[in-house]
PDB file of N, CA, C and O in Angstrom:
ATOM      1  N   MET A   1      15.824  -1.674 -10.780  1.00  0.00           N
ATOM      2  CA  MET A   1      14.909  -1.319 -11.640  1.00  0.00           C
ATOM      3  C   MET A   1      14.404   0.077 -11.567  1.00  0.00           C
ATOM      4  O   MET A   1      14.041   0.544 -10.488  1.00  0.00           O
ATOM      5  N   VAL A   2      14.362   0.865 -12.838  1.00  0.00           N
ATOM      6  CA  VAL A   2      13.913   2.054 -12.573  1.00  0.00           C
ATOM      7  C   VAL A   2      12.536   2.408 -13.294  1.00  0.00           C
ATOM      8  O   VAL A   2      12.301   1.913 -14.396  1.00  0.00           O
ATOM      9  N   CYS A   3      11.607   3.282 -12.662  1.00  0.00           N
ATOM     10  CA  CYS A   3      10.473   3.363 -13.441  1.00  0.00           C
ATOM     11  C   CYS A   3       9.942   4.737 -13.231  1.00  0.00           C
ATOM     12  O   CYS A   3      10.558   5.417 -12.410  1.00  0.00           O
ATOM     13  N   ASP A   4       8.716   5.375 -13.932  1.00  0.00           N
ATOM     14  CA  ASP A   4       8.651   6.742 -13.702  1.00  0.00           C
ATOM     15  C   ASP A   4       7.134   6.514 -12.374  1.00  0.00           C
ATOM     16  O   ASP A   4       6.198   5.715 -12.409  1.00  0.00           O
ATOM     17  N   ASP A   5       7.414   7.399 -11.526  1.00  0.00           N
ATOM     18  CA  ASP A   5       6.225   7.618 -10.651  1.00  0.00           C
ATOM     19  C   ASP A   5       5.231   8.191 -11.182  1.00  0.00           C
ATOM     20  O   ASP A   5       5.154   8.553 -12.356  1.00  0.00           O
ATOM     21  N   HIS A   6       4.207   8.330 -10.123  1.00  0.00           N
ATOM     22  CA  HIS A   6       2.815   9.072 -10.754  1.00  0.00           C
ATOM     23  C   HIS A   6       2.859  10.469 -11.278  1.00  0.00           C
ATOM     24  O   HIS A   6       2.010  10.939 -12.036  1.00  0.00           O
ATOM     25  N   ARG A   7       4.142  11.244 -10.720  1.00  0.00           N
ATOM     26  CA  ARG A   7       4.292  12.658 -11.174  1.00  0.00           C
ATOM     27  C   ARG A   7       5.242  12.752 -12.315  1.00  0.00           C
ATOM     28  O   ARG A   7       5.500  13.864 -12.774  1.00  0.00           O
ATOM     29  N   GLY A   8       5.887  11.476 -12.906  1.00  0.00           N
ATOM     30  CA  GLY A   8       6.810  11.468 -14.225  1.00  0.00           C
ATOM     31  C   GLY A   8       8.114  11.625 -13.428  1.00  0.00           C
ATOM     32  O   GLY A   8       8.743  12.532 -13.973  1.00  0.00           O
ATOM     33  N   ARG A   9       8.737  11.185 -12.470  1.00  0.00           N
ATOM     34  CA  ARG A   9       9.821  11.202 -11.850  1.00  0.00           C
ATOM     35  C   ARG A   9      10.475   9.880 -12.079  1.00  0.00           C
ATOM     36  O   ARG A   9       9.851   8.836 -11.889  1.00  0.00           O
ATOM     37  N   ARG A  10      11.704   9.897 -12.478  1.00  0.00           N
ATOM     38  CA  ARG A  10      12.465   8.532 -12.391  1.00  0.00           C
ATOM     39  C   ARG A  10      12.973   7.925 -11.143  1.00  0.00           C
ATOM     40  O   ARG A  10      13.993   8.402 -10.645  1.00  0.00           O
ATOM     41  N   VAL A  11      12.289   6.780 -10.500  1.00  0.00           N
ATOM     42  CA  VAL A  11      12.402   6.381  -9.235  1.00  0.00           C
ATOM     43  C   VAL A  11      12.660   4.762  -9.473  1.00  0.00           C
ATOM     44  O   VAL A  11      12.282   4.185 -10.492  1.00  0.00           O
ATOM     45  N   ALA A  12      13.300   4.170  -8.476  1.00  0.00           N
ATOM     46  CA  ALA A  12      13.592   2.838  -8.315  1.00  0.00           C
ATOM     47  C   ALA A  12      12.366   2.063  -8.105  1.00  0.00           C
ATOM     48  O   ALA A  12      11.495   2.403  -7.304  1.00  0.00           O
ATOM     49  N   PHE A  13      12.308   0.901  -8.919  1.00  0.00           N
ATOM     50  CA  PHE A  13      11.185   0.032  -8.783  1.00  0.00           C
ATOM     51  C   PHE A  13      11.368  -0.944  -7.624  1.00  0.00           C
ATOM     52  O   PHE A  13      12.194  -1.844  -7.778  1.00  0.00           O
ATOM     53  N   THR A  14      10.709  -0.865  -6.517  1.00  0.00           N
ATOM     54  CA  THR A  14      11.071  -1.497  -5.482  1.00  0.00           C
ATOM     55  C   THR A  14       9.967  -2.949  -5.303  1.00  0.00           C
ATOM     56  O   THR A  14       9.137  -3.216  -6.172  1.00  0.00           O
ATOM     57  N   VAL A  15      10.118  -3.668  -4.210  1.00  0.00           N
ATOM     58  CA  VAL A  15       9.469  -4.837  -4.008  1.00  0.00           C
ATOM     59  C   VAL A  15       8.020  -4.259  -3.792  1.00  0.00           C
ATOM     60  O   VAL A  15       7.021  -4.729  -4.336  1.00  0.00           O
ATOM     61  N   ALA A  16       8.022  -3.050  -2.826  1.00  0.00           N
ATOM     62  CA  ALA A  16       6.625  -2.670  -2.347  1.00  0.00           C
ATOM     63  C   ALA A  16       5.842  -2.391  -3.749  1.00  0.00           C
ATOM     64  O   ALA A  16       4.773  -2.891  -4.098  1.00  0.00           O
ATOM     65  N   ASP A  17       6.723  -1.383  -4.522  1.00  0.00           N
ATOM     66  CA  ASP A  17       5.994  -1.156  -6.117  1.00  0.00           C
ATOM     67  C   ASP A  17       5.319  -2.280  -6.715  1.00  0.00           C
ATOM     68  O   ASP A  17       4.228  -2.131  -7.265  1.00  0.00           O
ATOM     69  N   TYR A  18       6.047  -3.682  -6.625  1.00  0.00           N
ATOM     70  CA  TYR A  18       5.618  -4.534  -7.620  1.00  0.00           C
ATOM     71  C   TYR A  18       4.454  -5.194  -6.772  1.00  0.00           C
ATOM     72  O   TYR A  18       3.450  -5.508  -7.412  1.00  0.00           O
ATOM     73  N   ILE A  19       4.464  -5.444  -5.404  1.00  0.00           N
ATOM     74  CA  ILE A  19       3.140  -5.607  -4.724  1.00  0.00           C
ATOM     75  C   ILE A  19       2.155  -4.830  -5.019  1.00  0.00           C
ATOM     76  O   ILE A  19       1.082  -5.287  -5.413  1.00  0.00           O
ATOM     77  N   LEU A  20       2.397  -3.465  -4.862  1.00  0.00           N
ATOM     78  CA  LEU A  20       1.215  -2.420  -5.161  1.00  0.00           C
ATOM     79  C   LEU A  20       0.600  -2.485  -6.499  1.00  0.00           C
ATOM     80  O   LEU A  20      -0.623  -2.451  -6.635  1.00  0.00           O
ATOM     81  N   LYS A  21       1.596  -2.599  -7.704  1.00  0.00           N
ATOM     82  CA  LYS A  21       1.245  -2.934  -9.076  1.00  0.00           C
ATOM     83  C   LYS A  21       0.118  -3.910  -9.322  1.00  0.00           C
ATOM     84  O   LYS A  21      -0.944  -3.749  -9.924  1.00  0.00           O
ATOM     85  N   ARG A  22       0.739  -5.216  -8.556  1.00  0.00           N
ATOM     86  CA  ARG A  22      -0.001  -6.400  -8.784  1.00  0.00           C
ATOM     87  C   ARG A  22      -1.374  -6.052  -8.299  1.00  0.00           C
ATOM     88  O   ARG A  22      -2.324  -6.401  -8.999  1.00  0.00           O
ATOM     89  N   LEU A  23      -1.659  -5.205  -6.835  1.00  0.00           N
ATOM     90  CA  LEU A  23      -2.999  -5.126  -6.337  1.00  0.00           C
ATOM     91  C   LEU A  23      -3.973  -4.303  -7.323  1.00  0.00           C
ATOM     92  O   LEU A  23      -5.093  -4.649  -7.700  1.00  0.00           O
ATOM     93  N   SER A  24      -3.197  -3.010  -7.678  1.00  0.00           N
ATOM     94  CA  SER A  24      -3.787  -2.140  -8.484  1.00  0.00           C
ATOM     95  C   SER A  24      -4.430  -2.876  -9.733  1.00  0.00           C
ATOM     96  O   SER A  24      -5.601  -2.683 -10.060  1.00  0.00           O
ATOM     97  N   GLU A  25      -3.562  -3.749 -10.416  1.00  0.00           N
ATOM     98  CA  GLU A  25      -3.970  -4.520 -11.453  1.00  0.00           C
ATOM     99  C   GLU A  25      -5.235  -5.299 -11.717  1.00  0.00           C
ATOM    100  O   GLU A  25      -5.821  -5.558 -12.768  1.00  0.00           O
ATOM    101  N   GLN A  26      -5.552  -5.676 -10.118  1.00  0.00           N
ATOM    102  CA  GLN A  26      -6.399  -6.483  -9.907  1.00  0.00           C
ATOM    103  C   GLN A  26      -7.768  -5.517  -9.155  1.00  0.00           C
ATOM    104  O   GLN A  26      -8.684  -6.012  -8.498  1.00  0.00           O
ATOM    105  N   HIS A  27      -7.606  -4.205  -9.435  1.00  0.00           N
ATOM    106  CA  HIS A  27      -8.394  -3.235  -9.009  1.00  0.00           C
ATOM    107  C   HIS A  27      -8.733  -2.999  -7.696  1.00  0.00           C
ATOM    108  O   HIS A  27      -9.815  -2.478  -7.425  1.00  0.00           O
ATOM    109  N   ILE A  28      -7.880  -3.345  -6.778  1.00  0.00           N
ATOM    110  CA  ILE A  28      -7.732  -3.138  -5.310  1.00  0.00           C
ATOM    111  C   ILE A  28      -7.446  -1.662  -5.152  1.00  0.00           C
ATOM    112  O   ILE A  28      -6.352  -1.232  -5.516  1.00  0.00           O
ATOM    113  N   ASP A  29      -8.378  -0.841  -4.621  1.00  0.00           N
ATOM    114  CA  ASP A  29      -8.205   0.570  -4.088  1.00  0.00           C
ATOM    115  C   ASP A  29      -7.566   0.877  -2.854  1.00  0.00           C
ATOM    116  O   ASP A  29      -7.112   2.009  -2.682  1.00  0.00           O
ATOM    117  N   ARG A  30      -7.465  -0.137  -1.838  1.00  0.00           N
ATOM    118  CA  ARG A  30      -7.245   0.091  -0.453  1.00  0.00           C
ATOM    119  C   ARG A  30      -6.734  -1.351   0.004  1.00  0.00           C
ATOM    120  O   ARG A  30      -6.946  -2.412  -0.583  1.00  0.00           O
ATOM    121  N   PHE A  31      -6.120  -1.183   1.007  1.00  0.00           N
ATOM    122  CA  PHE A  31      -5.493  -2.209   1.726  1.00  0.00           C
ATOM    123  C   PHE A  31      -5.051  -1.973   3.281  1.00  0.00           C
ATOM    124  O   PHE A  31      -4.796  -0.901   3.829  1.00  0.00           O
ATOM    125  N   GLY A  32      -5.037  -3.213   3.799  1.00  0.00           N
ATOM    126  CA  GLY A  32      -4.519  -2.905   5.194  1.00  0.00           C
ATOM    127  C   GLY A  32      -3.989  -4.071   6.027  1.00  0.00           C
ATOM    128  O   GLY A  32      -4.425  -5.220   5.960  1.00  0.00           O
ATOM    129  N   VAL A  33      -3.190  -3.729   6.668  1.00  0.00           N
ATOM    130  CA  VAL A  33      -2.593  -5.347   7.808  1.00  0.00           C
ATOM    131  C   VAL A  33      -2.512  -4.634   9.208  1.00  0.00           C
ATOM    132  O   VAL A  33      -2.418  -3.407   9.241  1.00  0.00           O
ATOM    133  N   PRO A  34      -2.541  -5.275  10.205  1.00  0.00           N
ATOM    134  CA  PRO A  34      -2.328  -4.673  11.443  1.00  0.00           C
ATOM    135  C   PRO A  34      -1.103  -4.299  11.670  1.00  0.00           C
ATOM    136  O   PRO A  34      -0.167  -4.972  11.239  1.00  0.00           O
ATOM    137  N   ALA A  35      -0.898  -3.104  12.422  1.00  0.00           N
ATOM    138  CA  ALA A  35       0.444  -2.660  12.692  1.00  0.00           C
ATOM    139  C   ALA A  35       1.107  -1.963  11.738  1.00  0.00           C
ATOM    140  O   ALA A  35       0.386  -1.721  10.770  1.00  0.00           O
ATOM    141  N   ALA A  36       2.293  -1.521  11.646  1.00  0.00           N
ATOM    142  CA  ALA A  36       2.859  -0.639  10.654  1.00  0.00           C
ATOM    143  C   ALA A  36       4.121  -1.429  10.534  1.00  0.00           C
ATOM    144  O   ALA A  36       5.144  -0.748  10.461  1.00  0.00           O
ATOM    145  N   TYR A  37       4.261  -2.754  10.498  1.00  0.00           N
ATOM    146  CA  TYR A  37       5.855  -3.490  10.155  1.00  0.00           C
ATOM    147  C   TYR A  37       5.857  -3.406   8.503  1.00  0.00           C
ATOM    148  O   TYR A  37       6.726  -4.068   7.935  1.00  0.00           O
ATOM    149  N   CYS A  38       5.147  -2.808   7.880  1.00  0.00           N
ATOM    150  CA  CYS A  38       5.502  -2.922   6.456  1.00  0.00           C
ATOM    151  C   CYS A  38       5.049  -1.509   5.895  1.00  0.00           C
ATOM    152  O   CYS A  38       4.262  -1.366   4.960  1.00  0.00           O
ATOM    153  N   ALA A  39       5.738  -0.359   6.692  1.00  0.00           N
ATOM    154  CA  ALA A  39       6.088   1.039   6.583  1.00  0.00           C
ATOM    155  C   ALA A  39       6.030   1.154   5.114  1.00  0.00           C
ATOM    156  O   ALA A  39       5.043   1.576   4.513  1.00  0.00           O
ATOM    157  N   ARG A  40       7.268   0.711   4.488  1.00  0.00           N
ATOM    158  CA  ARG A  40       7.329   0.878   3.031  1.00  0.00           C
ATOM    159  C   ARG A  40       6.338   0.746   2.028  1.00  0.00           C
ATOM    160  O   ARG A  40       6.214   1.466   1.036  1.00  0.00           O
ATOM    161  N   LEU A  41       5.459  -0.477   2.440  1.00  0.00           N
ATOM    162  CA  LEU A  41       4.384  -0.617   1.441  1.00  0.00           C
ATOM    163  C   LEU A  41       3.345   0.304   1.595  1.00  0.00           C
ATOM    164  O   LEU A  41       2.542   0.526   0.688  1.00  0.00           O
ATOM    165  N   PHE A  42       3.304   0.883   2.739  1.00  0.00           N
ATOM    166  CA  PHE A  42       2.281   1.957   3.240  1.00  0.00           C
ATOM    167  C   PHE A  42       2.664   3.206   2.279  1.00  0.00           C
ATOM    168  O   PHE A  42       1.918   3.697   1.432  1.00  0.00           O
ATOM    169  N   ASP A  43       3.970   3.612   2.587  1.00  0.00           N
ATOM    170  CA  ASP A  43       4.469   4.753   2.084  1.00  0.00           C
ATOM    171  C   ASP A  43       4.347   4.903   0.737  1.00  0.00           C
ATOM    172  O   ASP A  43       4.072   6.007   0.266  1.00  0.00           O
ATOM    173  N   ALA A  44       4.579   3.562  -0.219  1.00  0.00           N
ATOM    174  CA  ALA A  44       4.310   3.605  -1.670  1.00  0.00           C
ATOM    175  C   ALA A  44       3.133   3.691  -2.201  1.00  0.00           C
ATOM    176  O   ALA A  44       2.938   4.217  -3.296  1.00  0.00           O
ATOM    177  N   ALA A  45       2.080   3.098  -1.357  1.00  0.00           N
ATOM    178  CA  ALA A  45       0.599   2.965  -1.879  1.00  0.00           C
ATOM    179  C   ALA A  45       0.062   4.168  -2.522  1.00  0.00           C
ATOM    180  O   ALA A  45      -0.511   4.072  -3.607  1.00  0.00           O
ATOM    181  N   PRO A  46       0.229   5.465  -1.840  1.00  0.00           N
ATOM    182  CA  PRO A  46      -0.295   6.478  -3.002  1.00  0.00           C
ATOM    183  C   PRO A  46       0.129   6.801  -4.286  1.00  0.00           C
ATOM    184  O   PRO A  46      -0.569   7.439  -5.074  1.00  0.00           O
ATOM    185  N   ASN A  47       1.649   6.235  -4.614  1.00  0.00           N
ATOM    186  CA  ASN A  47       1.956   6.582  -5.909  1.00  0.00           C
ATOM    187  C   ASN A  47       1.404   5.440  -6.686  1.00  0.00           C
ATOM    188  O   ASN A  47       1.887   5.464  -7.818  1.00  0.00           O
ATOM    189  N   HIS A  48       0.547   4.409  -6.511  1.00  0.00           N
ATOM    190  CA  HIS A  48       0.056   3.387  -7.146  1.00  0.00           C
ATOM    191  C   HIS A  48      -1.581   3.876  -7.021  1.00  0.00           C
ATOM    192  O   HIS A  48      -2.382   3.164  -7.627  1.00  0.00           O
ATOM    193  N   GLY A  49      -2.000   4.786  -6.438  1.00  0.00           N
ATOM    194  CA  GLY A  49      -3.557   5.221  -6.539  1.00  0.00           C
ATOM    195  C   GLY A  49      -4.307   4.194  -5.400  1.00  0.00           C
ATOM    196  O   GLY A  49      -5.531   4.066  -5.415  1.00  0.00           O
ATOM    197  N   ILE A  50      -3.486   3.503  -4.450  1.00  0.00           N
ATOM    198  CA  ILE A  50      -4.220   2.734  -3.429  1.00  0.00           C
ATOM    199  C   ILE A  50      -3.979   3.526  -2.126  1.00  0.00           C
ATOM    200  O   ILE A  50      -2.977   4.192  -1.867  1.00  0.00           O
ATOM    201  N   LYS A  51      -5.356   3.293  -1.142  1.00  0.00           N
ATOM    202  CA  LYS A  51      -5.240   3.925   0.180  1.00  0.00           C
ATOM    203  C   LYS A  51      -4.786   2.990   0.827  1.00  0.00           C
ATOM    204  O   LYS A  51      -5.114   1.857   0.477  1.00  0.00           O
ATOM    205  N   SER A  52      -3.820   3.177   2.063  1.00  0.00           N
ATOM    206  CA  SER A  52      -3.720   1.928   2.953  1.00  0.00           C
ATOM    207  C   SER A  52      -4.570   2.318   4.048  1.00  0.00           C
ATOM    208  O   SER A  52      -5.062   3.441   4.162  1.00  0.00           O
ATOM    209  N   VAL A  53      -4.741   1.299   4.904  1.00  0.00           N
ATOM    210  CA  VAL A  53      -5.496   1.458   6.416  1.00  0.00           C
ATOM    211  C   VAL A  53      -4.503   0.837   7.362  1.00  0.00           C
ATOM    212  O   VAL A  53      -4.212  -0.352   7.236  1.00  0.00           O
ATOM    213  N   VAL A  54      -3.938   1.631   8.358  1.00  0.00           N
ATOM    214  CA  VAL A  54      -3.159   0.964   9.233  1.00  0.00           C
ATOM    215  C   VAL A  54      -4.016   1.066  10.678  1.00  0.00           C
ATOM    216  O   VAL A  54      -4.765   1.932  11.130  1.00  0.00           O
ATOM    217  N   ALA A  55      -3.554  -0.214  11.178  1.00  0.00           N
ATOM    218  CA  ALA A  55      -4.226  -0.573  12.504  1.00  0.00           C
ATOM    219  C   ALA A  55      -3.391  -0.190  13.579  1.00  0.00           C
ATOM    220  O   ALA A  55      -2.193  -0.184  13.298  1.00  0.00           O
ATOM    221  N   ALA A  56      -3.674   0.112  14.662  1.00  0.00           N
ATOM    222  CA  ALA A  56      -2.698   0.271  15.881  1.00  0.00           C
ATOM    223  C   ALA A  56      -2.286  -1.005  16.558  1.00  0.00           C
ATOM    224  O   ALA A  56      -1.224  -1.207  17.146  1.00  0.00           O
ATOM    225  N   SER A  57      -3.452  -1.970  16.359  1.00  0.00           N
ATOM    226  CA  SER A  57      -3.292  -3.156  17.156  1.00  0.00           C
ATOM    227  C   SER A  57      -3.724  -4.337  16.313  1.00  0.00           C
ATOM    228  O   SER A  57      -4.622  -4.217  15.479  1.00  0.00           O
ATOM    229  N   ASP A  58      -3.000  -5.639  16.558  1.00  0.00           N
ATOM    230  CA  ASP A  58      -3.249  -6.752  15.661  1.00  0.00           C
ATOM    231  C   ASP A  58      -4.361  -7.635  16.202  1.00  0.00           C
ATOM    232  O   ASP A  58      -4.580  -8.721  15.664  1.00  0.00           O
ATOM    233  N   HIS A  59      -5.214  -7.132  17.451  1.00  0.00           N
ATOM    234  CA  HIS A  59      -6.144  -7.943  18.077  1.00  0.00           C
ATOM    235  C   HIS A  59      -7.213  -7.937  17.280  1.00  0.00           C
ATOM    236  O   HIS A  59      -7.717  -6.819  17.176  1.00  0.00           O
ATOM    237  N   PRO A  60      -7.844  -8.960  16.558  1.00  0.00           N
ATOM    238  CA  PRO A  60      -9.260  -9.072  16.064  1.00  0.00           C
ATOM    239  C   PRO A  60     -10.264  -7.976  16.683  1.00  0.00           C
ATOM    240  O   PRO A  60     -10.828  -7.305  15.819  1.00  0.00           O
ATOM    241  N   HIS A  61     -10.477  -7.778  17.540  1.00  0.00           N
ATOM    242  CA  HIS A  61     -11.336  -7.014  18.374  1.00  0.00           C
ATOM    243  C   HIS A  61     -11.092  -5.484  18.098  1.00  0.00           C
ATOM    244  O   HIS A  61     -11.947  -4.606  18.209  1.00  0.00           O
ATOM    245  N   ASP A  62      -9.869  -5.326  17.745  1.00  0.00           N
ATOM    246  CA  ASP A  62      -9.347  -4.092  17.672  1.00  0.00           C
ATOM    247  C   ASP A  62      -9.464  -3.535  16.025  1.00  0.00           C
ATOM    248  O   ASP A  62      -9.329  -2.318  15.903  1.00  0.00           O
ATOM    249  N   LEU A  63      -9.667  -4.209  14.944  1.00  0.00           N
ATOM    250  CA  LEU A  63      -9.674  -3.969  13.908  1.00  0.00           C
ATOM    251  C   LEU A  63     -10.855  -3.258  13.391  1.00  0.00           C
ATOM    252  O   LEU A  63     -11.954  -3.512  13.883  1.00  0.00           O
ATOM    253  N   PRO A  64     -10.731  -2.355  12.408  1.00  0.00           N
ATOM    254  CA  PRO A  64     -12.179  -1.894  11.776  1.00  0.00           C
ATOM    255  C   PRO A  64     -13.074  -3.176  11.121  1.00  0.00           C
ATOM    256  O   PRO A  64     -12.603  -4.159  10.549  1.00  0.00           O
ATOM    257  N   THR A  65     -14.481  -2.881  11.369  1.00  0.00           N
ATOM    258  CA  THR A  65     -15.096  -3.926  10.607  1.00  0.00           C
ATOM    259  C   THR A  65     -15.400  -3.870   9.512  1.00  0.00           C
ATOM    260  O   THR A  65     -15.822  -4.840   8.882  1.00  0.00           O
ATOM    261  N   GLU A  66     -15.221  -2.488   8.954  1.00  0.00           N
ATOM    262  CA  GLU A  66     -15.387  -2.411   7.402  1.00  0.00           C
ATOM    263  C   GLU A  66     -14.624  -1.154   7.115  1.00  0.00           C
ATOM    264  O   GLU A  66     -14.622  -0.187   7.876  1.00  0.00           O
ATOM    265  N   LEU A  67     -13.941  -1.220   5.919  1.00  0.00           N
ATOM    266  CA  LEU A  67     -13.130  -0.135   5.411  1.00  0.00           C
ATOM    267  C   LEU A  67     -13.792   1.386   4.995  1.00  0.00           C
ATOM    268  O   LEU A  67     -14.791   1.507   4.287  1.00  0.00           O
ATOM    269  N   PRO A  68     -13.102   2.403   5.525  1.00  0.00           N
ATOM    270  CA  PRO A  68     -13.691   3.650   4.888  1.00  0.00           C
ATOM    271  C   PRO A  68     -14.132   3.886   3.668  1.00  0.00           C
ATOM    272  O   PRO A  68     -14.575   4.997   3.376  1.00  0.00           O
TER     273      PRO A  68
END
C-alpha cells in the first residue's frame, strides 16, 4: 500500500505506519517500550506526530517513572 507522508511524499504504508496511525487516532502523542527491538516503529513515529521513548533496559527499576 502507498500513502503520503507528513511531507507529501509517496511512501509505502507499513505495519509500523498502521500501528502509529491507530495510536494517533486515539490521541496518543508518545509511546515507549523497553529496548529498541521495534526500531522501525520508533523510526516511523515522527511521521505520525508521535514521540517515542526508548529505554536502554527492560528492568522495571530502570524505566522512567513518568514521561517527559
